[in-house]
N, C-alpha and C positions, 0 to 999 in steps of 0.2 A: 369801505369806502376800495373798491377793485383796486388794489397798489398797482402808482400805473410799468414797475418795473421787478418783477420774483424773480431769481437766478438762484438754483441748481444746487444742487453737487456740480459749482461749475471749475474744471479744471482746462486752464491753458498751458497748451507748450507751445517754447521755441527751444530749436536744436539743440534739443535730447533731454531738455529740463524746462522743469514744473516752473511757469513762472507767477502765475493764480493759483491758489486754488481754495474758492470761499462753497461751505457746507450750502446757507441760504441764507441770504438777502431781498429783506424788499423794501424798494422808493417809493412812496405816495409822492400825489402827484399834487403839484402847487406847492413843495417845500423846498427846501436849498438844505442840500446837501454837501459836504464838504468833506474831501478824502485828503485824507495827511500821512504822513508818513514820511521816510527817508526815501537819497534817491535812490530807487530800484525795489519798491517798495512794492509795487505794482499798479501803481496809480495811473499813468498814460495806460497802460492795460486793462484796465480796469474803463477805462474812459473810452475806448475807441469800442468792446465790448459792448455797454450802454449806446453808444453811435450806430450801432449794425457798419461798421467797419472793419471787423473782427467777426468772427464763430470760434464760439471756444470747445477748445480741444475733446471733452465734454461736457455733459451735466444740460440743464432744461436754463434756460432763458424764456423769461413772459412777456410780454408787453401786454398791459389792459385784458388782462386773464387770458392771451391768447399767445398757447406756444410757437416759436422762432423755431425753423424759419418759415413755414409756411409759406402763401404764393408766389408766384412772384412779382405779381400787383400790390398782396398784398404788403411784401416788404418797403418796395418802393412805393408807398405814400409812407409809408415810417417815414422811409428817410427821407421826406421831404418835409418833416412835420420834426425829426434831430437836428440840430445846428451846431457842429463842433465846433470851437474858439480855441482853434491851436497854439501854443504856445511860441515857434514862431509865428514868423508875420513873415504870408506871400500875401502880398500885393502885385499886383497885374499894373504896367508901364500905364501912359497917360494922364487922366485927371481921376480927385480921388471920384467923381461921382456916377465916372465909368467904368470904376473898381465893384460902387455900388450894385451897376447898375448889369453889370454882368451872368449874375444868375436871373436878378429877378427876368432878364432875358430867354436865358435858356429855360425861365419854364416859361413861355411865350404870352409874356403881360404884355401889355399896350404903353409904349413908350410913353403915354399920360401919365399910367397905372409906373411907369418904372420908373420919371420921377415926381410924381407924389410919395410915392416910400422911400424910398431918395432921402429928400427930402424931413421927410419924416426924419428919418432913422438919427441924421445925420441931426438936426437940434437936439435928438432926446440923447447924444454925447457930449452936449456939447458945441458943437463944429458945423454948426445951422452954417455960415460961411464958409464952411471952407473946399464947398462940390470942386473948385472951377482948377484950383490948385493939383497941384501935380504932387504926387505923391511918391516921387521918391525925393522928393524936396521934405517930407516929413523929421520929425522928429519921433524917437524912435515914443513915448508919448500919445502921440500926436496918431501916425501911428498904430498900434494897440486901440487906441480908442472906431479909427477908424472898420477896423477887420472887424468887434462889435456891437460898429452901424451896421457891417456889411452882411451880418449874422442877424442880425436883427429887421431888415427891411426884408427875408424872408417871412416871419413872420411866427416859427417855432412855435410845438408845444415846448421843448422842451432844450434847454439851452446848457450843455453845457462845455467846461473852461478848462486849460490845460496849463495855470502856472500861470492864472493874465496880472496877477502885480508885479513876479520875479525882471531883474534886471532893471526896471524901470526905477528917476530918481525921488526920490518923498513927497516932491507936488506932487509927479503922474501919480505916482501908486496910491497918495490923497485922491486926489481925483475919483479913479479909474472903483477907489474903494468906493467910493458915496454912488456911481453909476451902481453898482450893483448892490448898492444895500435901494435903490430907488427899485433896481429890475425884481430886489424877494419882497417889500409893501404892494407893491404890483399882483402878486401873488403866480408866477411865470415858476413853474416846473427850476434847477439850478442842479445841475452837481458843479460844482469845482473842482478843485484837481490842486493843495498847496501845499507846500513847506509853512508855515506860515501861521501857526496855531493862534498867536495872538491877533492875528486877522480874520481868521476865523469865529476865536470867540467875538470878537467888537461883530462882531453881523451878524450872529444869530445861527449865524448855522450846523447845523443836525452833524455831527464828527463821526468821523469813518474810521477811525487808525487802520492802518496796514504793516506791516511788516513783514516778507519775503514773502509778499503774495500773499499774505493770510490775516485777514479780519482779527483783530487786538482786542475788538469792544464792540459790545451792539452801537446804533449811533443813539445818540441821548442829544433830548429835542430843545433846539434853544431858545427862550423865552422870550415877554418882548424886552422886562429892561433890563438881558442882553443886547437889548441893536440900538445899540450907540452911534449916536447924531454924525455927523464925517460936514465939519464947520466946512464951507465954502465948496459947496457941489455944486457943480451950475446941471445940473441930470434935472430937466421937468417935463418928465413922465404923467399925461392926462390919457388914464382910458377913455374921454370921451371926445377922441381926439386920433385915436391910434387906430389905422387905417381898417377896414374890413376886412375876415381873411377873403 
C-alpha cells in the first residue's frame, strides 16, 4: 500500500531554531493517527506541514508517493482534499448554514448542492436543526461541532484536527469523542493532535509521541478491542447517505 504521507529528513525552523526534526515517518491511508506530547512538542507544527499550510525548511514530504511541492495545480488539488480543524474556532457572523455554505460557494458549488451538503454535515454532527441559528450564540461545544461540520461538508480525503476536545466540558467532549469514533469507523484518514493520551487510547488511534520536535516512538497500531464505544453519541454517519464527491 502506498503511504498517504511520507516524511524523510524533515526539519522545520522558526526564528533561528529547529522546532521539528523527523528522520522518517509514514502514515497510511484510512488510518487514525494521534500526535501526542506536551505543549511545544511540535504537534501543531507537524499538522500544519501535513495540511500543506507550511513547507518544511528542509527534507522531503511526499503525498501518495509524489514529492512536494510539485506543480501549482498539484498543490491546489491536494489542498482541496486536506482539511484542518483548528483548536481555536473561527466562525463567520451570520447563521450556522452561512458558515457551512461559505467554503462550498468558493468551490463553485450550486446553491442546491451547498444546501444538501450543509444539511448532511450538520446531521452528521448531531446539529441537523441548527442551520438558522446565529453562529455567535453557540456554546463552545456547539461551535466546535459546527467547525467539524464545516470541514466535513468539503468532503476531505484527509481530516486533521488540532486538540479537538481541549477546553470542552465533559458532556461536550464526550459528544465530540463519539463523532471522532464514527469517522474512524468509516475509514476516513484522520490525524489528531492531542495531549490527552486517555482519549487516544479510547479511540484506538495509532499514537505518535513527540517531544521537543522529535518522535519518541513509532506508531502503535490501535486494535479493535481498544475502540471503546462512547455512550450517548448522536452520530449517525451512513456511507450510503454521504454526498457523492
